[in-house]
C-alpha angles and dihedrals in degrees: 000000000000093000100107128152118274090247089061093045088063090054091051090052086057090053097257115138107178096167144009093268090059090048090050090050091050091053090051090052089055089050090051090051090052090052090049089057097042138036116283094238142115093279092057092046089049091049091052095046091047092051092047091050091050092048090051094048094047092048090051094045095047102037117009097047093057092044091051092050091053091050092049090054092046099043107018129250126284139217136307089031096052089052092046092057092043092049097040091109089064092063104093 
């Protein structure tokens, strides 16, 4: 959550992000800056949510997907995916 102590908010302003809560707070500060530069209306909210969704999807596509593939090769796959591949011939 973005509700961090004031002492940590100062650190975030200096670019220090020691934990996920500080990162969350920093993202909210960017959102606030966007609102300061645009109308606080549905369009701005939609713009922000759309950008956050695209950031999330790109992060997953570029980083998490490769990491997951490495872990599958290292540790083996798990259900339901192993069953999906095995039963793929039944999908017709």
